[in-house]
C-alpha positions in Angstrom: -33.7 -163.0 135.7 -34.9 -159.8 137.4 -36.3 -157.1 135.1 -35.1 -153.5 135.3 -37.6 -150.9 136.4 -37.8 -149.7 132.8 -38.6 -153.2 131.5 -41.3 -153.5 134.3 -42.8 -150.2 133.2 -42.9 -151.4 129.5 -44.6 -154.6 130.6 -47.2 -152.6 132.5 -47.9 -150.4 129.5 -48.4 -153.5 127.2 -50.4 -155.5 129.7 -54.1 -155.9 128.8 -56.5 -154.2 131.1 -60.3 -154.1 131.6 -62.2 -151.0 130.3 -62.4 -149.3 133.7 -58.6 -149.3 134.0 -58.3 -148.0 130.4 -60.8 -145.3 131.3 -58.6 -144.3 134.3 -55.6 -144.0 131.8 -57.7 -141.9 129.5 -58.6 -139.5 132.3 -54.8 -139.2 133.0 -54.3 -138.1 129.4 -53.1 -141.4 127.9 -54.4 -143.0 124.7 -55.7 -146.6 124.7 -56.7 -149.2 122.2 -58.0 -152.7 122.0 -55.4 -155.4 121.3 -56.9 -156.5 118.0 -57.3 -153.0 116.6 -54.9 -151.7 114.0 -51.9 -150.0 115.5 -53.0 -146.6 114.2 -56.4 -146.7 115.9 -56.7 -145.4 119.4 -59.1 -143.7 121.9 -58.4 -140.4 123.6 -60.3 -138.2 125.9 -60.6 -134.5 125.0 -61.5 -132.2 127.8 -61.8 -129.0 125.9 -61.6 -128.6 122.1 -63.7 -125.4 121.8 -66.8 -127.2 120.5 -67.7 -129.6 123.3 -68.9 -128.4 126.7 -67.9 -131.6 128.5 -65.1 -134.2 128.1 -65.7 -136.6 125.2 -64.1 -139.8 123.9 -62.7 -139.8 120.4 -61.5 -142.6 118.2 -58.5 -141.6 115.9 -57.2 -143.5 112.9 -55.5 -142.8 109.6 -58.9 -141.6 108.4 -59.3 -138.9 111.1 -60.9 -138.4 114.4 -64.6 -138.8 115.3 -66.6 -139.0 118.6 -66.7 -142.5 120.0 -69.1 -144.4 122.3 -68.0 -147.8 123.5 -70.2 -150.9 122.8 -71.1 -153.3 125.6 -68.6 -155.8 124.2 -65.8 -153.1 124.4 -66.9 -152.1 128.0 -66.8 -155.7 129.1 -63.5 -156.5 127.4 -60.3 -157.2 129.2 -58.2 -156.5 126.1 -57.4 -152.8 126.5 -53.8 -151.7 126.2 -52.1 -148.3 126.7 -50.9 -146.8 123.4 -47.1 -146.1 123.4 -46.4 -142.7 121.8 
């Protein structure tokens, strides 16, 4: 059975990706998360929030938003997914 373009787009959004592809999505303004993270946890890139002078990665959860630096394990992971808003 052939998938519709919409179904193909949904599959692409849910497909696990390596970190460098997740980073490309962050640069385009999307939010990403690792597969095993809770649904409410995601990473975003903020280019200008009035306090930082350069783009910065943030992790957001139900507890709030804080600056984030990926670990080597996260950088080498192929388990990144695009967060559906």
